[in-house]
N, C-alpha and C positions, 0 to 999 in steps of 0.2 A: 744338764746345767753346768756352768763353769765351775771349776774347782773351788774358787773363793766363795761362790754362792752356796755350794754344797757344804763347805765348812761352816759358814754362817748359819745355814739351815739346820745342820745337825746340832750345832751348839744351842741354837734356839730351841730345838726339839727337846734336847736333854734338860735344859733349864726349865722348860714348861713341864717336864715330867717330874723333876726331882726337887725343884725349889721348895725348901721346907716350910716357908710361910705362905707359898702360893699367891704372893702378891702380884705376880706377873701373869695371871691367868687370862691372857687374851684368848685362850682356848675355851673359855666359858665352862671350865670344870671346877668343882670344889670337892676335894677329898680330904680325909684326915691325913696327917703326915705319916704315911705308911709307904714302905718300899714298893715300887711299881715297875713291872716289866711289861713292855707293850709289844705285841706281835703284829707285824704288817705283812700279809700274804700278797700273792700276785692276783688274787681272785676278785671277781665281781659276785653279786648275789646268786649267780647261776653257775659259779665255779668254772667259768669258761677258761679255756687255755689262752685265747686271745681276748682281751677285755676292751671295752670302750675307754676312750681317753680319760673320762671322768673317774675311772676306777684304777688308773695306773699309779696307785699310791706308792707301792714299793719302788717303782721306777723313778718317781719324783723324789723319793727320799734318798735313794742309793745311787742314782744315775746308771744303774744296771737294768736293762730292759728285756732280758730274756724271758721266755714264757713260763719258766719254773723257778721258784725261789721264795724264801721266807726271810724277812728281816726281823731280827730280835734286838730290841733296844733295852738295855738295862740301865742301872743308875750311872754307871761310869764307862760302859763300853757298848759297841754296836756290832752285830754279827749278821752275816748273810749266808744262809744255806742254799746251795743249788746243786744240780746233778752234773754228771761228767760232760754232758753236751756243752755246758757253759763255763767250765773251769777257766778256759783260756780267756773268753770274753769278759767274765766277771773280774778276773785278775787285772785286766787292762782298764776296766771302767771304774772300779771302786777306788776311793781315796783311802789309801792304806793308813793314813794318819787317824782315821776315824772308824774304818770298817775292817773287821776280821772275816776273811773268806773261809767258810766251813764247807769243805768238799765232801758232799754226801757219799757214803759208801766207802770212803777211804779209811785205811787203818788209823785207829786212835781218834777218829772224828765221831763224836757222839751224835745220836739223833737229837732232834729238838726236844722231845719229851724227856730223854735221858739228861740232856744238858740242863733243862729247867728243874728236873728233880734234884740233881746234884746241887744246883744253885739254891733251891729251897731248903735242902738239908743244912747247908752251911749257913744260910741266913737265919734259920730257926735256932741253930746252935748259938749263934752270935747274939741275936736279938730277942729270942723267945717269942717271936711273933711270926705269923704266916707271911709268906711271900705273896704279894698281890700281882696277878698276871691279868693284864687287860686285853680284851679282844672285842672286835665288832662281830656280833653273832651272825650277821648277814653275809659275811665274806669268808667264813671258815666252814669247812664241811662238818657235818654232824659227826662223822666217823673220826675226824681229827680231834675234835673236842672230847669225844668219848675216850679216845686213846690217852689224852692228857689226864682226864679224871682217873683213869685206871693207873697210869704211871705214878700220879701223885699219891694215890691210895697206897700203892705198894711201897713207895718211897717212905711214907709216914710209918707204915707197918714195919719196914726194915729198921727204922730208928727205935722201934720198941715203944712208940708212943701211940700207936693205933691211928685210926682216922674215923671221922664220923660220916664219911660218904664213900659209896662204892663207885664203880666205873661210870655209872650213869648219874651220879650226884645224889642218889637216894641214901637215906640213913641206913647204917649197918646195925643190925640187932646187937644190943649189949655194948655198943660203942658210942652212944649218944653224947657222953660227957667228955670224950676225948677231944683234943685240939688238933685241928688240921694244920699242916705246914704250908699249904698253898690255898689261896682263894682265887677263883676265876671270876673276874668282874666283866660282865658283858656291856657295861656302860650304857644300859638301857635309858632311853630318853635323852641321850647326849649325842652331839655330833661326833662323827669319827675324828679321832685326834689329829690325823694328818690333814683332813679337810679343813680343820679350824685354823691351820697355819698355812694352807696352800692358797696363796694369792693367785687369782686368775685361773682357778680350777675350771676345766671345761664343763659345760652344761651336759646334763644327761641327754642322750640322743632320742629323737622322736621321729625318725625317718619312716616313710610309708611302707607298709607291706604291699607285696604284689602276689598275684595268684600264680602258682606253678601249674602250667597247662597239663591236662591229663595225658597228653601224648608223651610227656616226660615223667610225670608222677606215677602213672601206671595203676594207681589204686585210689578210689574215691575216699573222701574223708569219712563218709558214713560207713563204708566197709571196714576202714581201720578202726573206727569206734566199736563196731560190732565185734571185731576180733579181740579187741582189748577187753570188752565186757565179758566175753567168753572166758578169757584168762582170769578176770576178776572173780568170776563165779567159782573157778577151781580153787581159788585161794580165800574165798569168803570175804573178799574186800568190798567195801561199800563206797570207797572213794580212792581214786588213784591220782597222785600228784606228779606233775612233770615239771622239772626245774631247768634241765639242760636246754639251751636255746635251740640246738639242732633237733632235739626231740619234739619241741613245740612246732618248729617249722615243718618237720616231716609229717607230724600228726595232722596238721591243718592244710597241707599243700600250699604253704606260704613261703615266700622268700622276701628278703629285705636287703638293701644296700646302704651302707653308711653308718649303721649302729656300731658295728665292729669292723674295723679295716680288714678287708679281704675275706670276710666270712659272711655268707648270704643269709644271715639270721637276724631276727629282731628281738628287742628286749621284751620278754613276756614270760608268764607262767601259764600252766593249763591244769585243769582237773577234769576228771570224768567220774560221774557217779552213774547209778543205774537209771536215773531219770533226767540227767543234765550233763551238758558238755560246756565248759566255761573257759574262755580265753581272758587272761588278765594282762592288760596292757594299757598304755596311754591311748585315749580315744582318737587322737590325731592319726595314729598308725593305721586305723581301719577306716579312715574317712573315704578313700577312693570307692566309687560306686561298685566297681567290679569286686572289690574285696568284701564290701558289706553284703552284697548279694550272694557271693560265694559262701560266706559264713552262715547267712540266713538259711540258705538251701540245705546246709548240713545241720541245721538246728543248733547252732553254736551261740551261746550268750556271751556278750563282752562285758567285763566288769573292770573297774579301776585297778590298776597294777597293785596298789598298796593294800587291796582287800584280801589278798591271798591268805594271810595268817588268820585274820578274824573269821574268814569263811571256813577254814579247816577246823577252827575251834567250835564254830557254830554247828558244823556237821557232827562233830563228836558229841556235843552236848544234847543234840536232838534225839539221840537214841544211845542208850548205854551199850548196846551190842554192835555199834558201828565200828568198822575197822578201816584204817587208812594204809594204803600201799604206798610207801615212800622209801626210795633207795637212799639210805644214809650216806653212801659213798659219793653221791652226786647231788645231794641236797644240803642247803646251808643249815646251820645249827638253829637259826631263828625259826625255821619251819619245823624241824624235827622235835625241838624241845616242847612244843605244844601238844605232841602226841604221846600219851602215856604208853609205856611199854606193852601192857596187855592189849592195847588198841592198835599197835604198830605192826605192819607187815614190812619188814626190812629186807627187800630182795630186789634183784635187777628188775627194772620196770619193763612192761611188755612191749614198749616201743623199741627198746634197744636191739633185740634180735630181729625185729621186723625191718628196721632201718639198715642193719648190717648186711642182711641177705637181700640183695637187689632183685626187684622183679624184672620181667623181660623188657619193659619199656625203659626202666632206669638203666639197665645194662646196655641196651642199644644206644642210649644217649651217651653213656660213658665211652663206648667204643668210637662213636662219631667224634666226640670231643678230642680224643687222642689222635685221630687222623688229622683233624683240623689243626691241632697243636703241632703235629709234625710238619705241616706245610708252613706254619709260622716260623718254626725253628729253621727250616731250610732257607727261608728268606733271610733270617737273621744271620745264620752261619755264612752264607754267601757274602753278606755285607761285611761281617767281621773279618773273614779271611782276606777279603779284598783290602780292607783298611790296614791290616797288619803286613801282608805279604806284597801287595801291589803298591799301595800308597805309601808304604814304609813309615807309617805314623804310629804313635802310641794312642791307646784308647783308655779313658778312665773307667773305673768300675761303675761310676754313676752313669756315664754315657751308655755303657753296655746295658745296664738296667733299663734305661729309658728307651733305647732303640728296640730291645727285645720286647718290651711291653707294647711299643708302638706297632710292631708286626703282629702281635697277638690281637691288638685292638682292631685290626683290619679284618679279622676273621668274623664270619656271621655268628651272631649269638653271644659274642664276648661281652662280659659284664665288668670284670676287674681281674687282677691277679689273684691267685688262690692263697698266696702268702707273700710277704715282702721278699723280693728276689735276693738271693745270696749270690753275689758275684765277687769271688775272692781271688785276687791275683797273688801268686807266690805265698808268703806266710799267712795272708788273710784267708786263704783256702783251708787253713788248719783251724780256723775259728768256726766251729760247726754251724752256728746260727749267726754268721756275720751279716751286717747290713751296711753298705757303703753310704757315706754322706759327704757332701762337698766340703763342709767345714771340719771334717774329721782329720786328726793327725795320722790316722791309719790309712787314708785313701791312697790307692796305688793305681798305676797305669800299666796296661798290658802291652807287651812287645813280643818279639819272637824268641826271647830268651827265658821267659818265665811261664809256668803253667797257670791256668785259671780254672777254678771250680765254679760252675754255674748251676745252682739249684733253683728252679723256678716252676711256675705253673699258672694255669688260667682257670677262672671261673666262667664257664659258658652257661647259657640258659639251660642246656641239656646235659651238662656233665662237668666234672672237676678233674684237672690234671696236675701232676707233680712229677718232675723229671730232673735228674742230675746227670750232668756229663762233665768230665774233666778234659780240657783241651790243651794242647801244646803245639805251637806253630814253628818250633825250631827244627832244623834239619835232622838233628840227632835224637829227636823225640824225648828230650830231657835227660838223656844219658842212661847208662845201663841200670843204675840203681832205681831211677824213676820208672823205667819200663818194667823192671822186675816187679816192683810193688804194684804198678798199675795192672799188670797181668794177673797177679794174685787176687786183686780185688775183683777183676772181671771173672776169674775162675770161681770165686765165691758167689757172684751173681748167677752164673750159669748153674752152679751147684744147687742153689735153691730153686731156680726156674725149672729145672728138669726133674725135680722130685715127684715121685708118685707115692702117695701115702694113704693109709686107711682112714676112713671117716672117724670122727671123734679124736683126731690127733690134735693136741694143743700146739700152739705156734712155737713154743720154746724148743720143742723136739727138733724142728728144722733149722734152728739157728746155727748149730755146729757146722752145717754144710757151707754156710757163708764164710766161716772163719778158718776152715780147715787149711787152706793153702797159706794163709798168713801165719797160723799157728806153727806150721812146719818150719818157719824161720824165726820163731819167737816173737811175732808181731801180733797186734790185735787192734781193735777200735773200741771206743768207750760208749757208743750209743747202740740202741737196738737196731735190728736188721729190717724190721717191717712194721708198719702201722696201717690200720684201716683207713679208708678214704670214702667220704660221702659222695652220693650221687647228686651233683649240683648242690652240695652242702659243704660242711667243713672238710678241709684237706686232711685233718687228723680226726679220726673217728674210731671209737671202740666198738665192741669190747675186746676184740682180738688183737694180737700182735705177734711178731716173730722177734724174740728177744731172749738173751741168756737169763733174764730174770724169771725164774720158774714160778713166781707167785701168781702170774697170770695164767690160769689153767683153762681159759676159754678155748673151746675146740674150734678148729677151722671147718667151715661149712661151704657147700656149693652156693654160689651167688655172692660170696664175700669178695671184696676188693682189698688187696694189700700192696704196700710198697715192698720193694726188694732192693735194699740200698747198703750193701757193705762198703766199707771205706778204709782209708788209712790216713793218719795225720802226723806229719813230722813238724812239730811245733816250731815256729820260727822260720820254716822253709817252704812247705807246701802242704796241700791237702788233696786227697784223691777220693772220689766217691762216684759210683756208677749206680744209678737208680732207675728202675722201671716199675710201673704199676702193673699188677697182674690180677686177673680174675680167677677165682677158684671154680673149676668145672668138674663134672663127673667124668670118670674114665670109662671109655667104651671098651669092653672086653675084646682082647685080640690084638689088633694092630697098634693101639695106643701105647702098649708097653714097649714094643720095639721102637716106635717112633720117638719116644722120650729117652731112648738110650738104655732102658732097663733090659737086662739080659745080655749086655755087652761088656767086655772088659775095657781097660783103659785105651787099648789100641783100636777098639771098635770091632774086634773079632767076636763071633758068637761064642758064648761060654758053653760048656757041656750041659746037656739037659738037666742034670742033677743040680746045677748051680743056678739055673734060671728061677726067677721069682715065681712062687706058686700063689694062686689066688683062691683061698678057701671058698667053696660054693656059697653064694649068697652074701659075701662080704663086699661092701661098697668101698671103692677107692676113688681118690680125688687127685687132680693135678692142676697145674697152672696154665693159663692161656695169656699171652702177652696183650697188654693194652697200649703201652707206650710205643710210638712209631717214629723213633729218632735214631739215626745211625750212631755207632760206637767207633771212635777214632782208631783206625787199624794200625797206623804206623807207631803207635805207642805200645803195641803188643809184642812181647817176646814169644815168637812162635815156638821156640824150643821148649817152653814151659807148658804149652797147650797140648792136649790130647787130640787125636783125630776127631773124636766125638764132639769135643768143644769147638774145634774149628768148623765142623759141619753145622753145629748149632749157630755159630756166628753168621755163616753164609746164608743159612736158611732164614735167619732173622732179618738180615739185610734184604733178602729177596722179598720177604713179606712187607717190609717197610716201603720198598720201591713200588710194589704193586698197589699198595693202598694210598700212598701219599702222592705219587706222580700225577694221577688224574686231577689233582687240585692245583697243579702248577702249570704255567705256560711253557709250551715246548720251546727250548732254546734259551729260556730265561736263566739268569745267574743262579737262581734257586734250584731250577731243574738240573743244571749242569753240576752244581754241588751235590745234589742228591744222588745222581747217577754215579758220580765218581766215588762218593762215600759208600755206596751200596755194592760196589764191585767185589767180587770174591777176593778173600785175603790171599796174598802170596804165601805159599807154604814152603817149608824147607825141602830141598831136593833129596 
């Protein structure tokens, strides 16, 4: 929204929150005159990373539209917390007259629960009344709210006044008479505060589901249900609740287009008991005959979307021994709070690992999608190179996005892009999740003097792609500094790609190999190195990652897909990122170790036998196989920084790209000519 509109909006919002007589309640609320803080997250009721337009409340309020962030509106100030991926973008989008940017993880920046605890303490000391914190229970995770309760409990305890609730909101023995310093109000029965002043809020989506064919799904719904029930028996669960939209889509072999931009999922919940399988969604979504018959064949009952909470409650009340398996980390608080602790099994749900480890059909679809994507990129790069170097014209970031999407759209099975294309020229490349727009002051045009970072992908019926390349069409390759940094990013990519590691290794263990070359010159990047990717599902998928944040201890397993995307960002000048998707495969004993470079030193010479990697009998090892089939620009590489093994890796990769992508291109076409040129062996130092 325009700056003036935002200022008016924020002012209106604050007045609505703090007006002491509440005579301006167009929000349809009525509260006592008590201090109120309101939290506005990025989430929808399914805690999706990308949300339907109707749930983009934080974006509407702040004008910052990154996928991660929480707005906190107090009586006299407003704050936005976001992570390092979005520091640059948020600082550009926020109106500094009204918003304070809180950079998560930076020194002296408190967490939200610490900030609110400190605010509550000062408020209680001044007013002798508890601070009131307002939330919408449907768009905050259960774990987040529980963390708030715990933080507030200890904040009160630290004041020496005690508290009458523990981390779950239950009374603490011997402390019933104590006064709390914070009250969390879930505003039950009232419209979300932002919705009440959001004129023209988009309607909730009701797009149709479609059936994912077995040739791509690889496993029938009934088989998935049987496997889940087996896991339920192990945990003595009588009902399992699935909230995440990609979990629901995977479980029922359904896809949808339009509910959430670029994500092939539909708005729905699901539950499985030992005698019923239920899909909760708007009835319009399952209207197609093929979908209805597909669900009927799997013995799936369809219930209204809003029945999910009451059905969980009914299940628990039907038998005192019933237990509900619900992952608090990916379920909203409205669902979790109706399950008493003794009846709750709070653990990763059984769909998550099934979805993460692709079956043979899913993986074959992913491989095919990346080959097709490579053909689309060859067409695009031939066009872009011609526009810059032959036609001698500049090309806007928006045109780049549109043309690239157009070439993908010509490929068989293409549905939509897998996320909004990031096409960042020069300084915009340093904005990690930048999105070009015609009416933006940030919009730039590409020429032969500036680099461009393009992060893009496609949703195909059979697979999902995600690739980043950094290009520069200048004769000097951007200069020695740029080439040095580009080469170090590439070395990091190769460092991860060539790793052989034992089973049960968590992703954070591998992260250092992506950063080693940058660390050698005191450089780093602020985002993770790798994220999981769904099979014709969300481009960001858990539970695994490759990241310096060691809190994610999920181990890497055969069949998982991960991105490998080290980068470097010189704010105000340029960004560099090189991203491939990789599949995790089993190591075959013997030749795989030497093929991956293990047992060789930096020059490629064989090490003495005593230095070679030993493989304890019976221990399983894993490695990566490449999915992305798109060349890496060779004239940006400082060959002097590369080892022989790394140059061999590059030549071998390009040979694989050529062999797989060329059959999809017409002989002699501009795309074929570009591909052949780009896949030639790199010129090495004499």
